[in-house]
Each structure stands twice: as C-alpha cells, then as structure tokens.
N, C-alpha and C positions, 0 to 999 in steps of 0.2 A: 372401474376404479377411478375415484375422483383424485385429481393431482394433489389435493390438500391432505390426503391421508397417508399415513406411514407405510412404507413398502413392506414392512414386517407383516402387515395385515392383509397383504394381497392374496395369499394362499386361501384365507378364509372366504374371500369373495369368489374363488374359483372352485370351491368344494362342490362336488356334484350332488351330494345328499347329506342329510342331517347327521348320520353317524360320522361321516368323514369330517364335518365341521366341528363336531364335539371333540373328536380326537385331535384336530388341529388346535382348538381352544386349550386343551389340556397341555399340549406341547408348548404353546406360546406362554402359558402361565409358568410351566416348569422351568423352561430354558431361559426366558427373557424377564419375566415379571418377578418370579420368586427370589432371585438373588437380590434384586433392589429392595423389595418389601422386607425381606428378612434382615438386610443390612441396615436399613433405616430403623426398623423396630429394635434390633439389638443395640444399636448405637443409642437411641433414645431411652430404652428401658435401663440400660446400664447407667445412664446419667441420673435416673431417678433413684436407683439403688434400693427400690421398694417393690420390685415386681417379681412375680413367679413365672415358671416355665408355662403354666396354664395360661396366664394372662397374655404372654407373648403369642401362644397358639391361637387364643381367642382374637387377638388383634389381626393376626395373619389371616384367619378365616373371614373376618369382617371385611378386610380389604379385598380379598379374593371375590367375595360375593358381589361387592360393588363393581369390581372390575369385570366380572363375567356379565353382569347386567348391562353394562355399557358396551361390552363387546357384542353381545347379542343384538342390541339395538343398532350397532354399527352395521352388523351383517344384514339386518332387516332394511336399513336405509343409510347406506354409507354416505350419501350426499348430505343428509340432514344431521348425521351423527359422526362426522368425520373426526379423526384423531391424527393430528399432524405429526406428533412426536410421541410414540407409544410409551417409551421409557420414561419421558418426562411426565406423561399423564399418570403413570404408575406411581411416580414419586409424589405428585400432588395429592392423589387419593391416600397415599400412606400417611403423609404429614398431617393431612386434615383429620384423618381417623384418630391418630395419636393425640392430636389436640383435643378432641372431644373426650377421648379416654381419660386424659389428665384432669380435665374440667369436671368430669362426673366423679371420678374416684378421689381426687384430692382437692376438694374446693378451697379449703383453708390455705393450703400450700399455693394453689393458683392465685389466690387474692394477694398473698405475700409477694409472689413473683411480679405481679402486676405493680405493686407498690414500689419494689426494687427498680423495675424498669422505668417507672415514672421519675424517680429520683435521679437515676443515671442519665436520663435524657433531658431533664429539665433544670438541673443545677449546673452552672457554668464550670464548677471545679471538678465534676464527674464526667465520665464518658462511657459509651457502650459502643463497641466496634467489632467488626468481623476480622479475624486473624488471617483470612485468605485461605484457610485450611478447614473450614466448616465449623469453627468454634467461635462463639461470641465471648469476647473478653470485656472486662470492665475495670475501672480503676480511676485514678486521677486523670484529668483531661490531658495533662502535659505528657503523660506516658504514651498516648496514642501516636503522637508524631515521632517519638523516639524508638518505637518498635521494640519495646522491652519484652522479653519472654514471660510467659505466664508462670505465676507461682504454682507449686505442687499442692496437691490436696492435703498432704500431711502438714504443710505450713499452716493451713487454715485450721486443721485440728489442733495444732499447737496453740494457736490464738484462743480456740474455744476452751482449751484446758487451762489457759493462763489466768492467774488471779485478776489481772486487770480487765479481762473481758466481763467479769461478773457485774462490774458497775454499769454495763450497758444492758442488763437484763430488763430494764424498764423501757426499752426502746419501742416497745409495742404501742406506747402512749400517743405517738404522733410522728408525722414525717420529719420533723426537726430532730427528734430523738433518734429515729432510724438513720438519718443522715450522719449523726455523730457516730453511730455504730459502724457505718460504712467507712468513715474516715479512719476510725481506729483500726479496722481490718486492713485497709490499704496501707496505713502507716506501719502496721505490724509486718506485713508480707514484703513491703518495698517493691512490689511488682504487681502487674495486672493479675486478675484472677478470672477463671472461667465462671460464667453467670450461674451455671448449675451448681458448681462448688460453693459459690457464694450464698446461693439459695439454701443449700443444705445446712451450711454453718449457721446462718441467720435463723433458720427454722428450729435448729436444735437450741440456740441460745434464748430464743423467745418461746420454746416449748410449744411450737405449733404442731398439733397432732390432729389426726383424723379419727373420729369415732364412727362405728358402723351407722349409728343413727344419723350423724351428720351426713354421711355419704348417701344414705337413702333420701334424705331431704334434698341434697344437692341434685341427685339424679331426677327427682321429681320436678325440680325448679328448671333444670335444663330441658327436660322433655316438654314441660309446659311452656317454656320460653319459645321453643321451636314451633310449637302449635300457634302460639300467639303471633309469631312472625308471619306464619303462613296465612293468617287471616287478618293481618294488620290493615288491609284495605277492606272496603265494604264487602266484596265477594272475591272469590278466587279469580273470576273472569276479569274483574276490574283491576285487581292486583297485577295480573299478567299484562293486561293491556297498558296499564300506566308504566310498568317497568319497561316494556318493549319501546314505548314512546320516549321515555327517559334515556334508554340506551342509545337509541338512534341519534338523539340530540347530543349526547356525550361524545359519541364517535366522531361528530362534526366539529368539535371544539379544536382549537389549536393544541398541539401536542403537549406543551408545557402546562397549559390550563388544564388539559385532560388529566395528566398525571397528578397535579396538585390536588385536583378535586377527587379522583377516584381513591387515592390513597388515604383520603380523610373523609370519604363520603359517609354521612350519618343520617339517621332519622331520630325520633325521640326514644326509640327502644334499642336499636342495634345498628351497626354499620350497614347501610343500604347495599354496599358492595357484596355482602355475604348473601343477600336475597337474590342477586342476578343468576347464580348457578342453581339455586334452589327452585326458581321459577322457570328454569330452562331457557332464560332470555340470553345469557352469555356464559360460555364455558370459562373455566379458570385460565385456560390458555389464551382465549380471546381477550380477557381482561388484562393479562400479562402483555400481550401484544399492544393493547391500547395504552399501556404506561411504558411502552418501549423497554421491556425488561425480559431477560431469559426466563423461560417457564419454571426452571428448578429454582432459581434465585427468588422468584415470585412466590413459589410454593412455600419456601422457608419463611417468607414475610406474612403469608396469608393468616397465620394464627394470630398475629399481632395487630391486624388491621382493626379499626382505622389508626394510622400512625399520627403521632404528634407532629407539629410543624417544624421542629428542629430536626427530626429524624428525616422528614421529607426534604428538607433543605440540603442535607447531606447527600441524599440520593440523586437530587437534581443538580447539585453543585451551584446552588444559589443561596441568598440569604433567607433567613426566616421571614423577614418582612416581604420579600419578593414571593415567597410561597403564599402568604396571606393575601397579597394583591392578586396573584394569578387565580387563586380560588375565588376571590370576591368577583373577579371579572367573569369567571366561568359560571358562577351562580347567577350573576345578573343576566348573562345571555341565556342560560337555561330557563330562568323564570319567565323572560319575555317569550321564548320560543314555546314553552309548555303552555303558557296562557293563550298564545295565538292559536295553539292546536286544540 
C-alpha cells in the first residue's frame, strides 16, 4: 500500500483473487462513490431544468465506467496510479463529465454562459462570486461585500414577464447590449442572482434554443476537437514527451508563479492544462496541489479553465497586474529552461 493512496482502497489491494476484488469494487462504488455522483448530477441537472431521468442515468453510468477503469489501473499498479482522496477524485470525474455533457448537448446555451461569465468578470460594476454554500452568485460588484441574499427564481421570471424587459430583446447583438440587459435584471431584483437562474432568464429573453441538428454538429465539433488536441504535437510520443518536460519545469516554479501560470495556461487551440490529464502527465489532484488548492474546489473551477486575470487575482489575493507580472516571469523562466533542454 503506497502511503499516497486513500485508505478506503486498501481492501482492494488485499483481495486474494479477482472475484473478491470485483465484489469490493462494487461495494466501493455503491457505498462511497454513488452518493457523491448522484448528488452532483442531481444538483447540476436540476439547475439546467432541461434534463430527463434517462440523461441522469447515462451520466451516472459514464462516471462509473471511468471510475472503474481508474480503480482497476490502481489495483494493477497502485504506486503509478495512486488516488490520495477517493471521494475527491469521484467529484472531479463527475464535474468533468457533466461539463462535457452540457457542452455537447447545449452548445448555444454554453456559448451564452461563457459570454455572461466574461461580462461578469471583466466589467468593474459587475461581479461573480461563491456564496460559500456551493452556489455562484452574480450582480453589481458592491453587493459582493455586503453579503446580500440571492434573489428568488420567481423574481427573475417576473422580470422576464415585465413589459420593460422586452426592450432588451435585441441584447444578442453585442456585449454592450448584453451588459445593459444584465444591469436591468440586477436593478429589477435589487439583489444578487444565481448564475444558472440568470442564464435561464437571459436564454429565454434572447430565445436561445437548441435544435437536434445543432446538437449533432456540436457533438461532432467537440469530438473532433478532442482528436485534434491529442495530435496537436507532431506525434503522440512527441506530445507526451513535451508535456512531461513542461510539467517538470512548471512544478519547479515559485508557488505564486506556478498558480498564475497554470490557471491561465493556454496554447493556440485550448488550455494546455486540460492536456496534462489526457496525456497521463499529471492528474487533476496533482494539478490542484500545484496551485495550492483543495481538490474539490479545483474540480469546480476545472470546467472554466483557463481563468481570466481578474478571477485569478481574487483567488491569489493579489492585483490583476501582479498576476500578469507573475505569469510573465513564469513564462520567461519556462522559455529559457525548455530551450536549454
């Protein structure tokens, strides 16, 4: 038993034969993983208000398949595939699976949510923050410090039904129009709103809908994108070799530089940070440790990476310019070290 692995997994390593190991796997899933998986899926699917029981079951099955694959790899080689926090790892897989589900099924809604997040984190009069209970709230920036309670969903429905909301129907034309719509929503509620409630309201007002044809195209784009990422370097071997060298150098950066870089690490196609687990170079938990963040908190941020400088500044408790300077220093050092090697 490697000291880095969760004690919950110890019985798996002591199993005398394969049938016993399979029985222990089933017990581990049923008693410890299933409540976490179902809890996250129920919470997230309820927020979308557009999912069926079958979709929940499909998501649960997808998470379990991934989890079983990882657990069997752990049993085969516990030192190379250690899991330091089993429950945290289950949460990471579940959040990541749900992220890909939304991206495939609701591409138009996903794009709108990204636009909302961008506005909420880039305009000085808006803000997006965690309420400390697992919900993301948004509203006027002054509300964040005041700790105002969130508005109810019915208040947003009242705004959507109000005649004055109709004049914002053209907000899809650009970010400035969308900002005016958000201001109108916040003025109407007089209180912060949950990001998912805001998304549903804005999507209804702008008539953002998904067609079957669009969903199929989006799935093709996502699948193709993942293939492109996997061969974005000349060959699979070169890609893995490059990422391993890069990860070694990143782990040797000063902690603040490392966090500022990893939370905004990009290439021309996608956040490089998402390639690290895909290539088997660094697990999500190892990346979380590298940015000095609890695994479950990092799992919730994972879907939004790479983060913008203002969000990173809030996480590191520094200014936006300091984040830029830290990342610039990190990139300069990485550039020198990678060129030397």
